[in-house]
N, C-alpha and C positions, 0 to 999 in steps of 0.2 A: 211309234211306228218309224222304222228307219227309212230314210230317203236315199237317193243316190243320183248319180249323173254318169253318163257314158262320155268318155273323152274322145278326142279326135282320132285316137288309135283303135277305138272300139272297146277299150277296157272299161268295165263298170266299177265305180267307186261308191261305196255305201257310207252313210253317215247320218247323224241327227239333224245336221244343217249343211246345206250345200252353198258354198260361196264361189261365185264365178267372177274372176277378175278378167275382164274383157280386153283391156288395153285399147289402143286406138287403131290397131291393124284390122280388127274384125275378122280374125282367122281362128282356127282351132274350133273348139266345141260350139261357139256362138256364131261363127261365120255363116253357116248354112241357114240358120234361123233369121239372122238379121237381113240376109239377102231376099227373104220372102216378103218384106214390107215394101209397099209402094212408096211410102215416105219413111225413111229410116227413123227409128225411135231414138237414135243417138246421132250426134254429129261430132266431128273432130274439131278440136280447138288446138291451135299451134301456140306454143309457149317459148319464151326465151328465158334461160336461167344461167347462173354462173356459180363457180366455187372459188373461194379465196385460198391462199395459203393459210396455215394455222394462225388464229387470232390470239393475241396475248392474254386476253381475259377469258373468263368462263361465263357462258350464258346458261342460266338454269331453266329457261323457257324459250319457246319460239316467239318471234316478234312479227307483228303485222301492223301496217300503218292504216290510217283511216280510209285509204283508197280501196282496201279490201271490202269495205262496206258497199262500194258501188256495184259489185259484180255478183253478189250472192243473195238469193231471195230471202234467206233468213234475216238479212239486215235491212229489209224493206220496211223500215220503221220511220216515224216522224223525224228523228234526228238526222237521217240520211240526207234530207233536203237542206240541212244546214251546213253540209260539207262545202268548203270553198271550191273554187274552180281549180282543176288540175292544170299543171304546166302543159303547154301544147304537146310536147313529146309524150308525156304520160297519157294525155287524152287520146292522142293518135294511136298509141300502141296498147291502150287499155292497161296501163301498168299499175301494179300494186306491189308493195313491198311485203314479201314473206321471207323470213330469215330464220335459219335454224343452225345450230352448231353441231358439227359431226364429231364422232368420237376422237378423231385425230386433231381436233381443235379448229379445223377449217370451217368456213361458213358457206352454207348453200343459200343463195340469194335468188329470188325471182319475184315476180314473173310478169309476162305480158300475155295478152290474149289476142289472137287473130282468128276470125271466124270464117272468112270467105275462102273456099278452095277454088282453084289450086293455090296452095300457100307459096309464098316467096321462097326462093332457094337460099337466100342470104339472111343475115341477121342485121338488126338495126342498132348500131353502136350508140346512138343517142339514147335509146331505151336503157342500155347498160349503164351509161353515164348517169342517167336519172336515178336508177335503182341504187347505184353505188353512193351517190350523193345523199339519198334519203337514209340509207343504212348508216352512213357516217354521222348524219344529223341526229338520228335516234340513239346511236351508240355513244355519241359525244367524243369520238376519236377517229383517226384515219383507219381505213381498212387495210389489211395486208394486200399484197399484190394478188390479182386474179390469176389463177392457174388454169382454169377451164371455163369455156363458154359453150353453150349448146342450145339448139332448138329441140323441142320435143313436142309431143302431142298427147292429149287426153281425150276421153270420150265424155260427152256432156249431153244431157237431155235438152233438145231444142225447145220443148214446150215450156220448161220451167227455168232454163239456164242453170240448172242444178248439176253439181258434180257429186251429189250424194247418191246413195245407193237406192236400188229399187228392190222391193221384196214382193214375193207372190202372196196371194190372199191366204195361202195355207201356211205362210211364214216358215217354209221349209227351204226356201231358196233365196239367197241374197246376191245382189250384184253390186259390189262396192264401188265407190268413186275413187279418185286419186288418194294415195296413201292409206287406202282401206277405209275411207270415210263411208259410213253407212247410216 
């Protein structure tokens, strides 16, 4: 049985599976539906990320440090309790190293987590220093100069702190998290 969705312009799109990428602005097709909840099913999370100039080596996989285990329910395992204390700046900004190489050789590095709105308008340079240091430690070499820094935001389920997707009971509609995680 084909499924479908009507977009914000009123156009109907049919398919075997509907994937709705909400973003954190809550506009478009999902906006009117999210506005009907007394307590929103999603909350915004503000992030800080950066991109370096091209790196001299080639990374064949994405890299995450142990701090990633602190923030995702899938890692709520006995080993998580054995993680050491985070440096104060990392704890304050809820930093975790996530690093991936882009096609041009540059590195995208993140990120931090800020949960309480309204979000700060500025960025925390200490968080960037921490993430740069962790990346250099794990790569075993200095990073190229940073060419871009930015804050951004994602949508996250407040009930589970999950960024993974949600699917309907009919499994015909998916709402993926960041980078298409579902």
